[in-house]
All heavy atoms as TSV, in Angstrom:
chain	resi	resn	atom	element	x	y	z
A	1	MET	N	N	0.846	-1.124	0.008
A	1	MET	CA	C	-0.014	0.003	-0.013
A	1	MET	C	C	0.893	1.229	0.008
A	1	MET	O	O	1.816	1.373	0.787
A	1	MET	CB	C	-0.928	0.009	1.231
A	1	MET	CG	C	-1.781	1.257	1.288
A	1	MET	SD	S	-2.625	1.555	2.838
A	1	MET	CE	C	-3.905	0.344	2.728
A	2	ALA	N	N	0.633	2.174	-0.904
A	2	ALA	CA	C	1.440	3.372	-1.015
A	2	ALA	C	C	1.067	4.370	0.074
A	2	ALA	O	O	-0.117	4.580	0.342
A	2	ALA	CB	C	1.247	4.020	-2.375
A	3	LYS	N	N	2.049	4.953	0.664
A	3	LYS	CA	C	1.860	5.952	1.688
A	3	LYS	C	C	1.507	7.343	1.101
A	3	LYS	O	O	0.703	8.086	1.626
A	3	LYS	CB	C	3.103	6.080	2.552
A	3	LYS	CG	C	2.939	6.993	3.711
A	3	LYS	CD	C	4.148	6.924	4.591
A	3	LYS	CE	C	4.012	7.829	5.779
A	3	LYS	NZ	N	5.112	7.865	6.734
A	4	TYR	N	N	2.045	7.553	-0.082
A	4	TYR	CA	C	1.804	8.880	-0.747
A	4	TYR	C	C	1.182	8.592	-2.144
A	4	TYR	O	O	1.485	7.582	-2.817
A	4	TYR	CB	C	3.160	9.646	-0.954
A	4	TYR	CG	C	3.783	9.946	0.344
A	4	TYR	CD1	C	4.910	9.193	0.840
A	4	TYR	CD2	C	3.330	10.957	1.189
A	4	TYR	CE1	C	5.455	9.486	2.071
A	4	TYR	CE2	C	3.902	11.247	2.432
A	4	TYR	CZ	C	4.995	10.503	2.851
A	4	TYR	OH	O	5.587	10.789	4.044
A	5	ARG	N	N	0.428	9.574	-2.585
A	5	ARG	CA	C	-0.172	9.423	-3.926
A	5	ARG	C	C	0.922	9.570	-4.990
A	5	ARG	O	O	1.903	10.370	-4.831
A	5	ARG	CB	C	-1.152	10.579	-4.181
A	5	ARG	CG	C	-2.480	10.347	-3.501
A	5	ARG	CD	C	-3.484	11.370	-3.975
A	5	ARG	NE	N	-3.009	12.731	-3.786
A	5	ARG	CZ	C	-3.655	13.787	-4.184
A	5	ARG	NH1	N	-4.810	13.688	-4.843
A	5	ARG	NH2	N	-3.206	15.021	-3.964
A	6	GLU	N	N	0.811	8.835	-6.061
A	6	GLU	CA	C	1.744	8.940	-7.189
A	6	GLU	C	C	1.075	9.772	-8.221
A	6	GLU	O	O	-0.073	9.561	-8.587
A	6	GLU	CB	C	2.089	7.552	-7.701
A	6	GLU	CG	C	3.121	7.617	-8.847
A	6	GLU	CD	C	3.440	6.233	-9.359
A	6	GLU	OE1	O	3.251	5.250	-8.635
A	6	GLU	OE2	O	3.937	6.158	-10.532
A	7	PHE	N	N	1.803	10.746	-8.730
A	7	PHE	CA	C	1.268	11.629	-9.797
A	7	PHE	C	C	1.968	11.276	-11.126
A	7	PHE	O	O	3.145	11.342	-11.192
A	7	PHE	CB	C	1.508	13.079	-9.434
A	7	PHE	CG	C	0.739	13.561	-8.182
A	7	PHE	CD1	C	1.266	13.589	-6.997
A	7	PHE	CD2	C	-0.547	13.982	-8.404
A	7	PHE	CE1	C	0.581	14.013	-5.873
A	7	PHE	CE2	C	-1.320	14.407	-7.295
A	7	PHE	CZ	C	-0.783	14.437	-6.098
A	8	LYS	N	N	1.188	10.962	-12.094
A	8	LYS	CA	C	1.734	10.771	-13.484
A	8	LYS	C	C	1.138	11.878	-14.301
A	8	LYS	O	O	-0.067	12.149	-14.309
A	8	LYS	CB	C	1.308	9.386	-13.948
A	8	LYS	CG	C	1.967	8.285	-13.178
A	8	LYS	CD	C	1.589	6.897	-13.701
A	8	LYS	CE	C	2.311	5.894	-12.793
A	8	LYS	NZ	N	2.008	4.543	-13.206
A	9	GLY	N	N	2.010	12.561	-15.103
A	9	GLY	CA	C	1.521	13.689	-15.869
A	9	GLY	C	C	1.123	14.829	-14.966
A	9	GLY	O	O	-0.007	15.290	-15.005
A	10	LEU	N	N	1.972	15.181	-14.058
A	10	LEU	CA	C	1.660	16.118	-13.023
A	10	LEU	C	C	1.165	17.456	-13.581
A	10	LEU	O	O	1.814	18.069	-14.391
A	10	LEU	CB	C	2.971	16.321	-12.187
A	10	LEU	CG	C	2.854	17.113	-10.919
A	10	LEU	CD1	C	1.820	16.508	-9.936
A	10	LEU	CD2	C	4.148	17.181	-10.210
A	11	ASP	N	N	0.035	17.886	-13.027
A	11	ASP	CA	C	-0.579	19.182	-13.381
A	11	ASP	C	C	-0.448	20.116	-12.170
A	11	ASP	O	O	-1.265	20.070	-11.243
A	11	ASP	CB	C	-2.055	18.977	-13.819
A	11	ASP	CG	C	-2.767	20.195	-14.176
A	11	ASP	OD1	O	-2.172	21.317	-14.045
A	11	ASP	OD2	O	-3.904	20.096	-14.652
A	12	PHE	N	N	0.595	20.967	-12.203
A	12	PHE	CA	C	0.835	21.791	-11.036
A	12	PHE	C	C	-0.308	22.781	-10.711
A	12	PHE	O	O	-0.558	22.988	-9.543
A	12	PHE	CB	C	2.160	22.573	-11.236
A	12	PHE	CG	C	3.371	21.748	-11.112
A	12	PHE	CD1	C	4.136	21.375	-12.223
A	12	PHE	CD2	C	3.736	21.173	-9.879
A	12	PHE	CE1	C	5.241	20.593	-12.114
A	12	PHE	CE2	C	4.858	20.351	-9.787
A	12	PHE	CZ	C	5.617	20.033	-10.882
A	13	VAL	N	N	-0.929	23.254	-11.735
A	13	VAL	CA	C	-2.094	24.217	-11.489
A	13	VAL	C	C	-3.194	23.469	-10.778
A	13	VAL	O	O	-3.746	23.989	-9.839
A	13	VAL	CB	C	-2.548	24.803	-12.859
A	13	VAL	CG1	C	-3.755	25.632	-12.639
A	13	VAL	CG2	C	-1.419	25.616	-13.486
A	14	ALA	N	N	-3.566	22.344	-11.250
A	14	ALA	CA	C	-4.681	21.534	-10.604
A	14	ALA	C	C	-4.226	21.157	-9.186
A	14	ALA	O	O	-5.061	21.262	-8.262
A	14	ALA	CB	C	-4.978	20.301	-11.406
A	15	LEU	N	N	-3.017	20.722	-8.993
A	15	LEU	CA	C	-2.539	20.368	-7.664
A	15	LEU	C	C	-2.536	21.551	-6.698
A	15	LEU	O	O	-2.952	21.443	-5.589
A	15	LEU	CB	C	-1.099	19.794	-7.794
A	15	LEU	CG	C	-0.505	19.227	-6.492
A	15	LEU	CD1	C	-1.282	18.137	-5.892
A	15	LEU	CD2	C	0.916	18.773	-6.752
A	16	ASP	N	N	-2.140	22.748	-7.199
A	16	ASP	CA	C	-2.154	23.899	-6.385
A	16	ASP	C	C	-3.526	24.255	-5.977
A	16	ASP	O	O	-3.789	24.593	-4.825
A	16	ASP	CB	C	-1.518	25.081	-7.205
A	16	ASP	CG	C	-1.496	26.364	-6.446
A	16	ASP	OD1	O	-0.822	26.427	-5.376
A	16	ASP	OD2	O	-2.173	27.344	-6.800
A	17	LYS	N	N	-4.512	24.183	-6.879
A	17	LYS	CA	C	-5.897	24.447	-6.592
A	17	LYS	C	C	-6.436	23.457	-5.533
A	17	LYS	O	O	-7.207	23.855	-4.628
A	17	LYS	CB	C	-6.737	24.400	-7.814
A	17	LYS	CG	C	-6.526	25.634	-8.724
A	17	LYS	CD	C	-7.348	25.547	-9.999
A	17	LYS	CE	C	-7.061	26.697	-10.889
A	17	LYS	NZ	N	-7.808	26.642	-12.143
A	18	GLU	N	N	-6.064	22.220	-5.636
A	18	GLU	CA	C	-6.524	21.219	-4.689
A	18	GLU	C	C	-5.995	21.496	-3.293
A	18	GLU	O	O	-6.658	21.401	-2.322
A	18	GLU	CB	C	-6.069	19.819	-5.197
A	18	GLU	CG	C	-6.437	18.691	-4.245
A	18	GLU	CD	C	-5.853	17.377	-4.733
A	18	GLU	OE1	O	-5.603	17.192	-5.976
A	18	GLU	OE2	O	-5.700	16.438	-3.868
A	19	ILE	N	N	-4.711	21.785	-3.239
A	19	ILE	CA	C	-4.078	22.053	-1.919
A	19	ILE	C	C	-4.666	23.345	-1.285
A	19	ILE	O	O	-4.971	23.360	-0.099
A	19	ILE	CB	C	-2.556	22.116	-2.042
A	19	ILE	CG1	C	-1.962	20.794	-2.411
A	19	ILE	CG2	C	-1.904	22.673	-0.783
A	19	ILE	CD1	C	-0.518	20.770	-2.842
A	20	ARG	N	N	-4.830	24.313	-2.141
A	20	ARG	CA	C	-5.382	25.595	-1.628
A	20	ARG	C	C	-6.803	25.414	-1.119
A	20	ARG	O	O	-7.191	25.917	-0.037
A	20	ARG	CB	C	-5.334	26.676	-2.698
A	20	ARG	CG	C	-5.879	27.991	-2.203
A	20	ARG	CD	C	-5.754	29.095	-3.294
A	20	ARG	NE	N	-6.276	30.311	-2.777
A	20	ARG	CZ	C	-5.597	31.326	-2.349
A	20	ARG	NH1	N	-4.276	31.192	-2.343
A	20	ARG	NH2	N	-6.169	32.409	-1.939
A	21	ALA	N	N	-7.648	24.609	-1.849
A	21	ALA	CA	C	-8.980	24.332	-1.411
A	21	ALA	C	C	-8.964	23.631	-0.007
A	21	ALA	O	O	-9.771	23.948	0.844
A	21	ALA	CB	C	-9.727	23.490	-2.428
A	22	PHE	N	N	-8.025	22.705	0.131
A	22	PHE	CA	C	-7.938	21.906	1.429
A	22	PHE	C	C	-7.579	22.926	2.543
A	22	PHE	O	O	-8.155	22.865	3.609
A	22	PHE	CB	C	-6.905	20.845	1.265
A	22	PHE	CG	C	-6.625	20.147	2.610
A	22	PHE	CD1	C	-7.473	19.233	3.141
A	22	PHE	CD2	C	-5.422	20.529	3.287
A	22	PHE	CE1	C	-7.191	18.616	4.382
A	22	PHE	CE2	C	-5.163	19.902	4.535
A	22	PHE	CZ	C	-6.007	18.964	5.076
A	23	TRP	N	N	-6.613	23.790	2.265
A	23	TRP	CA	C	-6.205	24.741	3.340
A	23	TRP	C	C	-7.300	25.649	3.681
A	23	TRP	O	O	-7.514	25.961	4.866
A	23	TRP	CB	C	-4.980	25.569	2.791
A	23	TRP	CG	C	-3.666	24.884	3.040
A	23	TRP	CD1	C	-3.291	23.655	2.604
A	23	TRP	CD2	C	-2.551	25.440	3.721
A	23	TRP	NE1	N	-1.969	23.363	3.032
A	23	TRP	CE2	C	-1.524	24.438	3.697
A	23	TRP	CE3	C	-2.339	26.607	4.416
A	23	TRP	CZ2	C	-0.287	24.670	4.350
A	23	TRP	CZ3	C	-1.086	26.757	5.022
A	23	TRP	CH2	C	-0.096	25.819	4.994
A	24	GLU	N	N	-8.066	26.135	2.693
A	24	GLU	CA	C	-9.212	27.019	3.000
A	24	GLU	C	C	-10.318	26.258	3.736
A	24	GLU	O	O	-10.847	26.812	4.693
A	24	GLU	CB	C	-9.694	27.646	1.712
A	24	GLU	CG	C	-8.713	28.672	1.131
A	24	GLU	CD	C	-9.128	29.276	-0.214
A	24	GLU	OE1	O	-10.117	28.755	-0.791
A	24	GLU	OE2	O	-8.441	30.215	-0.652
A	25	LYS	N	N	-10.639	25.066	3.269
A	25	LYS	CA	C	-11.736	24.304	3.894
A	25	LYS	C	C	-11.373	23.992	5.347
A	25	LYS	O	O	-12.205	24.096	6.251
A	25	LYS	CB	C	-11.915	23.025	3.110
A	25	LYS	CG	C	-12.943	22.088	3.716
A	25	LYS	CD	C	-13.051	20.817	2.909
A	25	LYS	CE	C	-13.941	19.811	3.646
A	25	LYS	NZ	N	-13.332	18.469	3.743
A	26	GLU	N	N	-10.134	23.610	5.630
A	26	GLU	CA	C	-9.697	23.168	6.948
A	26	GLU	C	C	-9.221	24.353	7.828
A	26	GLU	O	O	-8.847	24.167	8.985
A	26	GLU	CB	C	-8.588	22.151	6.865
A	26	GLU	CG	C	-9.077	20.859	6.212
A	26	GLU	CD	C	-10.148	20.134	6.971
A	26	GLU	OE1	O	-10.162	20.170	8.215
A	26	GLU	OE2	O	-11.027	19.485	6.344
A	27	ASN	N	N	-9.171	25.549	7.193
A	27	ASN	CA	C	-8.685	26.777	7.889
A	27	ASN	C	C	-7.312	26.592	8.480
A	27	ASN	O	O	-7.008	26.977	9.625
A	27	ASN	CB	C	-9.732	27.114	8.979
A	27	ASN	CG	C	-9.780	28.673	9.246
A	27	ASN	OD1	O	-9.200	29.417	8.481
A	27	ASN	ND2	N	-10.442	29.027	10.300
A	28	ILE	N	N	-6.423	26.001	7.672
A	28	ILE	CA	C	-5.092	25.628	8.154
A	28	ILE	C	C	-4.245	26.787	8.590
A	28	ILE	O	O	-3.657	26.752	9.674
A	28	ILE	CB	C	-4.323	24.844	7.017
A	28	ILE	CG1	C	-5.097	23.565	6.622
A	28	ILE	CG2	C	-2.898	24.509	7.403
A	28	ILE	CD1	C	-5.199	22.549	7.688
A	29	PHE	N	N	-4.208	27.905	7.844
A	29	PHE	CA	C	-3.341	29.020	8.252
A	29	PHE	C	C	-3.822	29.559	9.575
A	29	PHE	O	O	-2.982	29.786	10.458
A	29	PHE	CB	C	-3.360	30.071	7.139
A	29	PHE	CG	C	-2.543	31.307	7.544
A	29	PHE	CD1	C	-1.185	31.189	7.453
A	29	PHE	CD2	C	-3.111	32.421	8.016
A	29	PHE	CE1	C	-0.395	32.299	7.869
A	29	PHE	CE2	C	-2.375	33.540	8.359
A	29	PHE	CZ	C	-0.982	33.447	8.348
A	30	HIS	N	N	-5.114	29.823	9.699
A	30	HIS	CA	C	-5.625	30.315	11.013
A	30	HIS	C	C	-5.297	29.388	12.131
A	30	HIS	O	O	-4.882	29.927	13.207
A	30	HIS	CB	C	-7.115	30.518	10.906
A	30	HIS	CG	C	-7.727	31.130	12.059
A	30	HIS	ND1	N	-7.540	32.479	12.435
A	30	HIS	CD2	C	-8.578	30.635	13.078
A	30	HIS	CE1	C	-8.184	32.748	13.530
A	30	HIS	NE2	N	-8.796	31.621	13.935
A	31	LYS	N	N	-5.408	28.100	11.959
A	31	LYS	CA	C	-5.107	27.093	13.043
A	31	LYS	C	C	-3.591	27.248	13.405
A	31	LYS	O	O	-3.247	27.150	14.560
A	31	LYS	CB	C	-5.381	25.733	12.620
A	31	LYS	CG	C	-6.901	25.437	12.551
A	31	LYS	CD	C	-7.157	24.049	12.027
A	31	LYS	CE	C	-8.638	23.738	11.908
A	31	LYS	NZ	N	-8.849	22.398	11.317
A	32	SER	N	N	-2.741	27.411	12.398
A	32	SER	CA	C	-1.260	27.483	12.665
A	32	SER	C	C	-0.959	28.703	13.476
A	32	SER	O	O	-0.066	28.730	14.323
A	32	SER	CB	C	-0.499	27.479	11.346
A	32	SER	OG	O	-0.620	28.692	10.648
A	33	VAL	N	N	-1.668	29.823	13.235
A	33	VAL	CA	C	-1.446	31.041	14.005
A	33	VAL	C	C	-1.954	30.918	15.418
A	33	VAL	O	O	-1.315	31.305	16.342
A	33	VAL	CB	C	-2.090	32.231	13.305
A	33	VAL	CG1	C	-2.040	33.494	14.131
A	33	VAL	CG2	C	-1.443	32.485	11.964
A	34	GLU	N	N	-3.127	30.273	15.583
A	34	GLU	CA	C	-3.697	30.081	16.909
A	34	GLU	C	C	-2.910	29.175	17.764
A	34	GLU	O	O	-2.843	29.381	18.994
A	34	GLU	CB	C	-5.133	29.478	16.756
A	34	GLU	CG	C	-6.185	30.518	16.389
A	34	GLU	CD	C	-7.557	29.851	16.366
A	34	GLU	OE1	O	-7.660	28.566	16.197
A	34	GLU	OE2	O	-8.557	30.583	16.530
A	35	GLN	N	N	-2.180	28.218	17.182
A	35	GLN	CA	C	-1.406	27.260	17.978
A	35	GLN	C	C	-0.214	27.861	18.614
A	35	GLN	O	O	0.336	27.402	19.623
A	35	GLN	CB	C	-0.985	26.091	17.150
A	35	GLN	CG	C	-2.124	25.174	16.783
A	35	GLN	CD	C	-1.700	24.023	15.850
A	35	GLN	OE1	O	-0.562	23.945	15.432
A	35	GLN	NE2	N	-2.617	23.123	15.611
A	36	ARG	N	N	0.273	28.966	18.065
A	36	ARG	CA	C	1.528	29.557	18.539
A	36	ARG	C	C	1.212	30.611	19.623
A	36	ARG	O	O	0.373	31.500	19.415
A	36	ARG	CB	C	2.320	30.250	17.353
A	36	ARG	CG	C	3.648	30.660	17.742
A	36	ARG	CD	C	4.554	30.678	16.544
A	36	ARG	NE	N	5.908	30.795	16.937
A	36	ARG	CZ	C	6.734	29.789	17.113
A	36	ARG	NH1	N	6.344	28.569	16.916
A	36	ARG	NH2	N	7.990	29.941	17.494
A	37	PRO	N	N	1.863	30.613	20.815
A	37	PRO	CA	C	1.614	31.621	21.784
A	37	PRO	C	C	1.871	33.025	21.279
A	37	PRO	O	O	2.855	33.237	20.500
A	37	PRO	CB	C	2.600	31.289	22.906
A	37	PRO	CG	C	3.116	29.964	22.594
A	37	PRO	CD	C	2.929	29.682	21.107
A	38	GLU	N	N	1.074	34.026	21.728
A	38	GLU	CA	C	1.305	35.358	21.220
A	38	GLU	C	C	2.628	35.954	21.569
A	38	GLU	O	O	3.206	36.793	20.874
A	38	GLU	CB	C	0.176	36.278	21.739
A	38	GLU	CG	C	-0.480	37.115	20.648
A	38	GLU	CD	C	-1.677	37.893	21.185
A	38	GLU	OE1	O	-2.702	37.309	21.327
A	38	GLU	OE2	O	-1.409	39.088	21.468
A	39	ASP	N	N	3.194	35.523	22.734
A	39	ASP	CA	C	4.469	36.069	23.172
A	39	ASP	C	C	5.661	35.295	22.526
A	39	ASP	O	O	6.830	35.593	22.825
A	39	ASP	CB	C	4.620	36.015	24.670
A	39	ASP	CG	C	4.542	34.599	25.238
A	39	ASP	OD1	O	4.124	33.682	24.485
A	39	ASP	OD2	O	4.934	34.413	26.391
A	40	ASN	N	N	5.420	34.412	21.614
A	40	ASN	CA	C	6.435	33.631	20.877
A	40	ASN	C	C	6.122	33.538	19.394
A	40	ASN	O	O	5.997	32.518	18.847
A	40	ASN	CB	C	6.581	32.237	21.470
A	40	ASN	CG	C	7.799	31.493	20.941
A	40	ASN	OD1	O	8.722	32.112	20.430
A	40	ASN	ND2	N	7.816	30.217	21.095
A	41	GLN	N	N	5.957	34.783	18.773
A	41	GLN	CA	C	5.617	34.840	17.386
A	41	GLN	C	C	6.688	34.237	16.494
A	41	GLN	O	O	7.937	34.384	16.805
A	41	GLN	CB	C	5.312	36.272	16.982
A	41	GLN	CG	C	4.100	36.851	17.648
A	41	GLN	CD	C	3.768	38.257	17.114
A	41	GLN	OE1	O	4.588	38.815	16.394
A	41	GLN	NE2	N	2.629	38.751	17.525
A	42	PHE	N	N	6.271	33.695	15.384
A	42	PHE	CA	C	7.245	33.229	14.329
A	42	PHE	C	C	7.238	34.208	13.156
A	42	PHE	O	O	6.186	34.532	12.668
A	42	PHE	CB	C	6.840	31.859	13.848
A	42	PHE	CG	C	7.766	31.296	12.767
A	42	PHE	CD1	C	8.960	30.707	13.121
A	42	PHE	CD2	C	7.455	31.486	11.430
A	42	PHE	CE1	C	9.832	30.255	12.150
A	42	PHE	CE2	C	8.345	30.969	10.437
A	42	PHE	CZ	C	9.492	30.385	10.785
A	43	ILE	N	N	8.378	34.732	12.893
A	43	ILE	CA	C	8.510	35.721	11.793
A	43	ILE	C	C	9.357	35.043	10.734
A	43	ILE	O	O	10.490	34.634	10.974
A	43	ILE	CB	C	9.199	37.000	12.267
A	43	ILE	CG1	C	8.314	37.655	13.379
A	43	ILE	CG2	C	9.372	38.007	11.107
A	43	ILE	CD1	C	8.899	38.800	14.051
A	44	PHE	N	N	8.794	34.935	9.520
A	44	PHE	CA	C	9.524	34.308	8.413
A	44	PHE	C	C	10.074	35.391	7.493
A	44	PHE	O	O	9.325	36.128	6.828
A	44	PHE	CB	C	8.599	33.363	7.629
A	44	PHE	CG	C	9.351	32.584	6.615
A	44	PHE	CD1	C	10.005	31.414	6.917
A	44	PHE	CD2	C	9.331	33.001	5.258
A	44	PHE	CE1	C	10.701	30.726	5.986
A	44	PHE	CE2	C	9.998	32.260	4.311
A	44	PHE	CZ	C	10.686	31.146	4.659
A	45	TYR	N	N	11.401	35.478	7.488
A	45	TYR	CA	C	12.015	36.396	6.556
A	45	TYR	C	C	12.263	35.690	5.241
A	45	TYR	O	O	12.334	34.465	5.159
A	45	TYR	CB	C	13.375	36.851	7.155
A	45	TYR	CG	C	13.222	37.726	8.403
A	45	TYR	CD1	C	13.412	37.186	9.648
A	45	TYR	CD2	C	12.861	39.053	8.281
A	45	TYR	CE1	C	13.246	37.970	10.771
A	45	TYR	CE2	C	12.710	39.818	9.413
A	45	TYR	CZ	C	12.922	39.242	10.660
A	45	TYR	OH	O	12.780	40.042	11.762
A	46	GLU	N	N	12.436	36.454	4.191
A	46	GLU	CA	C	12.585	35.873	2.858
A	46	GLU	C	C	13.706	34.882	2.742
A	46	GLU	O	O	14.829	35.141	3.145
A	46	GLU	CB	C	12.811	36.986	1.881
A	46	GLU	CG	C	13.078	36.493	0.457
A	46	GLU	CD	C	13.756	37.532	-0.431
A	46	GLU	OE1	O	13.950	38.713	-0.018
A	46	GLU	OE2	O	14.048	37.189	-1.572
A	47	GLY	N	N	13.378	33.739	2.182
A	47	GLY	CA	C	14.404	32.775	1.784
A	47	GLY	C	C	15.158	32.011	2.805
A	47	GLY	O	O	15.193	32.375	3.932
A	48	PRO	N	N	15.851	30.922	2.394
A	48	PRO	CA	C	16.580	30.081	3.316
A	48	PRO	C	C	17.666	30.686	4.089
A	48	PRO	O	O	17.878	30.439	5.237
A	48	PRO	CB	C	17.088	28.984	2.432
A	48	PRO	CG	C	16.129	28.963	1.289
A	48	PRO	CD	C	15.720	30.364	1.096
A	49	PRO	N	N	18.427	31.676	3.521
A	49	PRO	CA	C	19.612	32.229	4.243
A	49	PRO	C	C	19.194	32.907	5.536
A	49	PRO	O	O	19.989	33.011	6.478
A	49	PRO	CB	C	20.247	33.258	3.309
A	49	PRO	CG	C	19.795	32.884	1.946
A	49	PRO	CD	C	18.432	32.236	2.127
A	50	SER	N	N	17.943	33.388	5.654
A	50	SER	CA	C	17.556	34.101	6.839
A	50	SER	C	C	16.234	33.584	7.403
A	50	SER	O	O	15.531	34.234	8.092
A	50	SER	CB	C	17.409	35.611	6.496
A	50	SER	OG	O	16.562	35.750	5.337
A	51	ALA	N	N	15.899	32.309	7.093
A	51	ALA	CA	C	14.621	31.787	7.502
A	51	ALA	C	C	14.562	31.625	9.019
A	51	ALA	O	O	13.462	31.565	9.591
A	51	ALA	CB	C	14.401	30.408	6.866
A	52	ASN	N	N	15.699	31.525	9.701
A	52	ASN	CA	C	15.666	31.287	11.153
A	52	ASN	C	C	15.986	32.499	11.946
A	52	ASN	O	O	16.296	32.355	13.182
A	52	ASN	CB	C	16.675	30.152	11.484
A	52	ASN	CG	C	16.175	28.896	10.864
A	52	ASN	OD1	O	15.041	28.563	10.801
A	52	ASN	ND2	N	17.149	28.088	10.300
A	53	GLY	N	N	16.104	33.651	11.353
A	53	GLY	CA	C	16.428	34.887	12.144
A	53	GLY	C	C	16.566	36.068	11.248
A	53	GLY	O	O	16.229	36.016	10.052
A	54	LYS	N	N	16.996	37.136	11.776
A	54	LYS	CA	C	17.152	38.371	10.986
A	54	LYS	C	C	18.256	38.176	9.986
A	54	LYS	O	O	19.287	37.551	10.269
A	54	LYS	CB	C	17.480	39.530	11.916
A	54	LYS	CG	C	16.324	39.932	12.775
A	54	LYS	CD	C	16.638	41.117	13.627
A	54	LYS	CE	C	15.487	41.447	14.497
A	54	LYS	NZ	N	15.717	42.646	15.339
A	55	PRO	N	N	18.096	38.758	8.760
A	55	PRO	CA	C	19.120	38.549	7.741
A	55	PRO	C	C	20.373	39.361	8.121
A	55	PRO	O	O	20.302	40.451	8.661
A	55	PRO	CB	C	18.474	39.143	6.490
A	55	PRO	CG	C	17.398	39.990	6.945
A	55	PRO	CD	C	16.949	39.443	8.296
A	56	GLY	N	N	21.569	38.725	7.899
A	56	GLY	CA	C	22.824	39.391	8.142
A	56	GLY	C	C	23.083	40.391	7.000
A	56	GLY	O	O	22.536	40.284	5.910
A	57	ILE	N	N	23.943	41.380	7.251
A	57	ILE	CA	C	24.252	42.372	6.252
A	57	ILE	C	C	24.792	41.764	5.010
A	57	ILE	O	O	24.535	42.223	3.865
A	57	ILE	CB	C	25.210	43.473	6.810
A	57	ILE	CG1	C	25.276	44.634	5.833
A	57	ILE	CG2	C	26.565	42.904	7.099
A	57	ILE	CD1	C	24.009	45.419	5.647
A	58	HIS	N	N	25.540	40.621	5.130
A	58	HIS	CA	C	26.076	39.939	3.946
A	58	HIS	C	C	25.001	39.368	3.067
A	58	HIS	O	O	25.117	39.297	1.881
A	58	HIS	CB	C	27.082	38.888	4.361
A	58	HIS	CG	C	26.568	37.895	5.266
A	58	HIS	ND1	N	26.317	38.212	6.645
A	58	HIS	CD2	C	26.197	36.602	5.133
A	58	HIS	CE1	C	25.810	37.080	7.233
A	58	HIS	NE2	N	25.737	36.140	6.340
A	59	HIS	N	N	23.847	39.012	3.653
A	59	HIS	CA	C	22.702	38.552	2.842
A	59	HIS	C	C	22.100	39.721	2.145
A	59	HIS	O	O	21.745	39.622	0.918
A	59	HIS	CB	C	21.638	37.888	3.756
A	59	HIS	CG	C	22.090	36.625	4.412
A	59	HIS	ND1	N	21.881	36.427	5.780
A	59	HIS	CD2	C	22.807	35.579	3.947
A	59	HIS	CE1	C	22.424	35.243	6.055
A	59	HIS	NE2	N	22.968	34.724	4.941
A	60	VAL	N	N	21.953	40.864	2.829
A	60	VAL	CA	C	21.306	42.032	2.243
A	60	VAL	C	C	22.142	42.583	1.123
A	60	VAL	O	O	21.609	42.861	0.026
A	60	VAL	CB	C	21.082	43.125	3.295
A	60	VAL	CG1	C	20.506	44.359	2.731
A	60	VAL	CG2	C	20.173	42.584	4.420
A	61	ILE	N	N	23.438	42.667	1.308
A	61	ILE	CA	C	24.301	43.179	0.194
A	61	ILE	C	C	24.313	42.275	-0.995
A	61	ILE	O	O	24.142	42.700	-2.150
A	61	ILE	CB	C	25.765	43.357	0.730
A	61	ILE	CG1	C	25.803	44.476	1.759
A	61	ILE	CG2	C	26.740	43.643	-0.413
A	61	ILE	CD1	C	27.112	44.601	2.501
A	62	GLY	N	N	24.367	40.954	-0.787
A	62	GLY	CA	C	24.365	40.019	-1.898
A	62	GLY	C	C	23.055	40.129	-2.714
A	62	GLY	O	O	23.073	40.154	-3.898
A	63	ARG	N	N	21.961	40.267	-2.015
A	63	ARG	CA	C	20.644	40.319	-2.708
A	63	ARG	C	C	20.501	41.669	-3.488
A	63	ARG	O	O	19.987	41.759	-4.561
A	63	ARG	CB	C	19.508	40.227	-1.693
A	63	ARG	CG	C	19.398	38.824	-1.153
A	63	ARG	CD	C	18.290	38.757	-0.096
A	63	ARG	NE	N	18.266	37.449	0.526
A	63	ARG	CZ	C	17.763	37.120	1.688
A	63	ARG	NH1	N	17.167	38.102	2.388
A	63	ARG	NH2	N	17.818	35.928	2.165
A	64	THR	N	N	21.054	42.715	-2.854
A	64	THR	CA	C	21.023	44.014	-3.493
A	64	THR	C	C	21.872	44.035	-4.797
A	64	THR	O	O	21.351	44.474	-5.844
A	64	THR	CB	C	21.537	45.116	-2.528
A	64	THR	OG1	O	20.745	45.045	-1.311
A	64	THR	CG2	C	21.465	46.494	-3.171
A	65	ILE	N	N	23.054	43.519	-4.684
A	65	ILE	CA	C	23.887	43.482	-5.885
A	65	ILE	C	C	23.235	42.610	-6.979
A	65	ILE	O	O	23.228	42.938	-8.088
A	65	ILE	CB	C	25.337	42.932	-5.496
A	65	ILE	CG1	C	25.991	43.978	-4.630
A	65	ILE	CG2	C	26.142	42.608	-6.745
A	65	ILE	CD1	C	27.268	43.564	-4.020
A	66	LYS	N	N	22.699	41.454	-6.543
A	66	LYS	CA	C	21.985	40.563	-7.526
A	66	LYS	C	C	20.901	41.319	-8.215
A	66	LYS	O	O	20.767	41.181	-9.487
A	66	LYS	CB	C	21.509	39.343	-6.796
A	66	LYS	CG	C	20.653	38.379	-7.688
A	66	LYS	CD	C	20.020	37.286	-6.861
A	66	LYS	CE	C	18.969	37.769	-5.935
A	66	LYS	NZ	N	17.694	38.162	-6.465
A	67	ASP	N	N	20.076	42.028	-7.465
A	67	ASP	CA	C	18.917	42.748	-8.054
A	67	ASP	C	C	19.297	43.904	-8.901
A	67	ASP	O	O	18.638	44.270	-9.814
A	67	ASP	CB	C	17.963	43.132	-6.938
A	67	ASP	CG	C	17.268	41.985	-6.259
A	67	ASP	OD1	O	17.312	40.893	-6.884
A	67	ASP	OD2	O	16.752	42.137	-5.173
A	68	LEU	N	N	20.471	44.554	-8.607
A	68	LEU	CA	C	20.918	45.669	-9.386
A	68	LEU	C	C	21.369	45.172	-10.758
A	68	LEU	O	O	21.126	45.730	-11.799
A	68	LEU	CB	C	22.041	46.406	-8.708
A	68	LEU	CG	C	21.657	47.223	-7.528
A	68	LEU	CD1	C	22.954	47.767	-6.860
A	68	LEU	CD2	C	20.785	48.369	-7.979
């Protein structure tokens, strides 16, 4: 018995709609916010280099140069 669904001819748009409908139906985002204590907020900064805290200046400079 397969633990995960197998997708053949993957349709990302349809998959995205399915997942979004599930999240909305189950109110997933709201539940995730409610589960976290107000005095211990989780703040997600852009991208993996700074996902666990404030971005360092070396991250900011690199992104700025890349974007310029």
